[in-house]
C-alpha positions as CSV (number, residue, x, y, z in Angstrom):
1,M,2.4,-34.8,-4.9
2,M,0.5,-32.5,-6.6
3,R,-2.8,-33.9,-8.3
4,R,-2.7,-33.6,-12.2
5,R,-5.3,-31.1,-13.5
6,T,-8.4,-32.3,-15.5
7,R,-9.8,-30.6,-18.7
8,S,-12.7,-29.9,-16.5
9,D,-10.5,-28.4,-13.7
10,Q,-9.0,-26.1,-16.4
11,W,-12.1,-24.8,-17.6
12,I,-13.7,-24.3,-14.3
13,Y,-10.6,-22.2,-13.3
14,Q,-10.4,-20.4,-16.6
15,F,-14.2,-19.3,-16.1
16,D,-13.8,-18.4,-12.8
17,R,-10.8,-16.1,-13.2
18,A,-12.3,-14.5,-16.3
19,L,-15.3,-13.5,-14.0
20,R,-13.1,-12.3,-11.5
21,T,-11.2,-10.3,-13.9
22,L,-14.0,-8.8,-15.9
23,L,-16.8,-8.1,-13.3
24,P,-16.7,-5.9,-10.3
25,P,-15.8,-7.7,-6.9
26,T,-19.2,-8.2,-4.8
27,A,-17.2,-8.5,-1.4
28,R,-14.6,-6.3,0.4
29,M,-11.1,-7.5,-0.5
30,E,-9.2,-8.9,2.3
31,L,-6.5,-6.4,1.9
32,P,-8.7,-3.1,0.8
33,I,-6.8,0.1,-0.3
34,P,-6.3,2.8,2.4
35,V,-9.3,5.1,2.8
36,P,-8.1,8.8,1.7
37,P,-7.1,10.9,4.7
38,N,-9.5,13.8,5.7
39,D,-7.0,16.6,4.3
40,E,-7.0,14.7,0.9
41,T,-8.6,16.6,-1.5
42,L,-8.7,16.8,-5.3
43,T,-9.8,19.3,-7.8
44,T,-12.2,18.2,-10.5
45,F,-9.4,18.2,-13.3
46,E,-7.1,16.4,-10.7
47,A,-9.7,13.6,-9.9
48,H,-10.4,13.1,-13.8
49,H,-6.8,13.0,-14.3
50,V,-6.1,10.3,-11.5
51,A,-9.2,8.5,-12.7
52,G,-7.6,8.2,-16.3
53,M,-4.6,6.7,-14.9
54,M,-6.1,4.4,-12.7
55,R,-8.1,3.2,-15.7
56,V,-4.9,2.5,-17.7
57,T,-3.5,0.6,-14.6
58,H,-6.7,-1.2,-14.2
59,S,-6.3,-2.2,-17.9
60,G,-2.9,-3.3,-17.5
61,E,-4.0,-5.8,-14.9
62,V,-6.8,-7.0,-17.0
63,C,-4.1,-7.8,-19.7
64,L,-2.0,-9.5,-17.2
65,Q,-4.7,-11.6,-16.1
66,G,-5.3,-12.6,-19.7
67,L,-1.6,-13.4,-20.2
68,Y,-1.2,-15.7,-17.0
69,Q,-4.5,-17.6,-17.7
70,G,-3.1,-18.0,-21.5
71,Q,0.3,-19.4,-20.3
72,R,-1.5,-21.5,-17.6
73,L,-3.2,-23.6,-20.4
74,F,0.2,-25.0,-21.7
75,S,2.2,-25.2,-18.4
76,Q,4.0,-28.2,-18.2
77,R,5.2,-28.3,-14.6
78,P,2.6,-28.3,-11.8
79,E,5.0,-26.5,-9.4
80,V,5.6,-23.6,-11.9
81,S,1.8,-23.6,-12.7
82,A,0.9,-23.2,-8.8
83,E,3.8,-20.4,-8.5
84,M,2.3,-18.5,-11.4
85,D,-1.2,-19.0,-10.1
86,Q,-0.1,-17.4,-6.9
87,S,1.3,-14.1,-8.8
88,A,-2.1,-14.0,-10.9
89,A,-4.0,-14.2,-7.4
90,N,-1.9,-11.1,-6.2
91,D,-2.7,-9.1,-9.5
92,L,-6.2,-10.0,-9.1
93,I,-6.2,-8.0,-5.8
94,H,-4.3,-5.2,-7.6
95,L,-7.2,-5.4,-10.3
96,A,-10.0,-5.0,-7.4
97,R,-8.0,-2.3,-5.8
98,C,-7.8,-0.1,-9.0
99,G,-11.5,-0.7,-9.5
100,E,-12.1,0.5,-5.8
101,R,-10.4,3.6,-6.4
102,L,-12.0,4.4,-9.6
103,R,-15.2,4.1,-7.7
104,Q,-13.9,6.6,-5.0
105,L,-13.2,8.8,-7.8
106,D,-16.7,8.4,-9.1
107,S,-15.5,7.0,-12.5
108,H,-15.6,3.5,-14.4
109,T,-13.0,0.8,-15.8
110,S,-12.4,0.7,-19.5
111,L,-15.1,-0.3,-22.0
112,L,-12.3,-2.1,-23.8
113,A,-11.3,-4.5,-20.9
114,P,-13.0,-7.5,-22.5
115,C,-11.2,-7.1,-25.6
116,F,-8.2,-6.4,-23.9
117,Y,-8.3,-9.7,-21.7
118,L,-9.2,-11.8,-24.9
119,A,-6.1,-10.4,-26.7
120,S,-4.1,-11.1,-23.8
121,L,-5.3,-14.5,-23.4
122,S,-4.6,-15.4,-26.9
123,V,-1.1,-14.1,-26.7
124,G,-0.5,-16.1,-23.4
125,A,-1.9,-19.3,-25.2
126,T,0.2,-18.7,-28.3
127,T,3.7,-18.2,-26.4
128,G,2.8,-20.7,-23.9
129,G,2.0,-23.3,-26.7
130,V,5.2,-22.6,-28.5
131,S,7.2,-23.2,-25.3
132,E,6.8,-22.7,-21.5
133,R,10.0,-20.8,-21.4
134,L,8.8,-18.4,-24.1
135,G,5.4,-18.1,-22.2
136,L,7.0,-17.4,-18.7
137,G,9.4,-15.0,-20.6
138,V,6.6,-12.8,-22.1
139,L,4.9,-12.8,-18.4
140,A,8.3,-11.6,-16.8
141,A,9.0,-9.0,-19.4
142,S,5.3,-7.8,-19.0
143,E,5.3,-7.7,-15.4
144,A,8.6,-5.6,-15.8
145,Q,6.9,-3.1,-18.2
146,A,3.8,-2.9,-15.8
147,A,6.4,-1.9,-13.0
148,K,8.1,0.7,-15.0
149,Q,4.9,2.2,-16.4
150,L,3.7,2.5,-12.6
151,D,6.7,4.4,-11.7
152,E,6.1,6.8,-14.4
153,Q,2.5,7.2,-13.4
154,Q,3.5,8.1,-9.7
155,T,5.6,11.0,-11.0
156,R,2.1,12.4,-12.7
157,L,0.1,12.4,-9.7
158,P,-1.3,15.1,-7.9
159,A,1.0,16.0,-5.0
160,S,-2.3,15.6,-2.5
161,D,-3.1,12.2,-4.0
162,H,-1.3,10.0,-1.4
163,T,-3.7,7.2,-1.8
164,S,-3.3,6.5,-5.2
165,K,0.7,6.8,-4.8
166,T,0.5,4.3,-2.2
167,L,-1.3,1.7,-4.3
168,L,1.0,2.3,-7.2
169,R,4.1,1.9,-5.2
170,Q,3.0,-1.3,-3.7
171,M,1.9,-2.7,-7.1
172,G,5.4,-1.9,-8.7
173,I,7.1,-3.6,-5.9
174,D,4.9,-6.8,-6.0
175,K,5.4,-6.7,-10.1
176,R,9.1,-6.8,-9.9
177,H,8.8,-9.9,-7.5
178,H,6.3,-11.5,-10.1
179,A,8.7,-10.8,-12.9
180,Q,11.8,-12.2,-11.1
181,L,9.6,-15.4,-10.2
182,A,8.6,-15.8,-13.8
183,L,12.4,-15.9,-14.7
184,E,13.6,-18.1,-12.1
185,A,11.1,-20.5,-13.1
186,G,12.7,-20.8,-16.4
187,G,11.5,-17.9,-18.4
188,L,13.3,-16.8,-21.4
189,R,15.0,-13.2,-21.1
190,L,13.2,-11.4,-24.1
191,P,15.8,-9.5,-26.7
192,A,15.8,-5.9,-26.3
193,P,13.7,-5.2,-29.6
194,V,10.9,-7.3,-28.4
195,Q,11.0,-5.5,-25.1
196,W,10.8,-2.1,-26.8
197,A,8.0,-3.4,-28.9
198,M,6.1,-4.4,-25.9
199,R,6.7,-1.0,-24.3
200,G,5.1,0.7,-27.5
201,V,1.8,-1.8,-27.0
202,F,1.8,-0.6,-23.5
203,K,1.8,3.1,-24.4
204,A,-0.8,2.5,-27.2
205,V,-3.1,0.7,-24.9
206,S,-2.3,3.7,-22.3
207,K,-3.5,6.5,-24.5
208,T,-6.6,4.6,-25.6
209,T,-7.8,3.5,-22.1
210,Y,-7.1,7.0,-20.4
211,H,-10.1,8.2,-22.0
212,V,-12.2,5.2,-22.9
């Protein structure tokens, strides 16, 4: 039987996840991204372009962390909360890998990341507060939209950038699995117009974070 979370547990967990999301990791991840092969070279223009796309991907991961933590505030079933925590932890590894790839490219994460996190946290808390099924549905749709965006980004990477392609490919696989888990946990399948609107938000965030 799972122990019921106290309010103190909630605040400690939320604070820890916020720090892990917004601050760079201080220790090597257990599953680091592959080291670029010796024959992998990018021109200055290509490196700048890849950095922009990795910044977009990193920002998407920040948003997902906010959604997960907001939804968790109103989770009613401990077993579902634990399952979503595992998906969020997996996305946290994605976040760290994106940050490491940006460092390899001598670039930076988005300056707007804290704003995205707070906005997503509010959305997650609001939808989760309305109903757990709605909160899970938003998580499922967001993970699915992120997977589609990763597919598109792979086609726009330079042919020689095998490292980023491998990273984005694995992230896409994980995100489809996370989306399915959220639906199986009882998440609502959002209407097509809502999903189109969400896709529009994803694109707007992408255009902004590519440069900033």
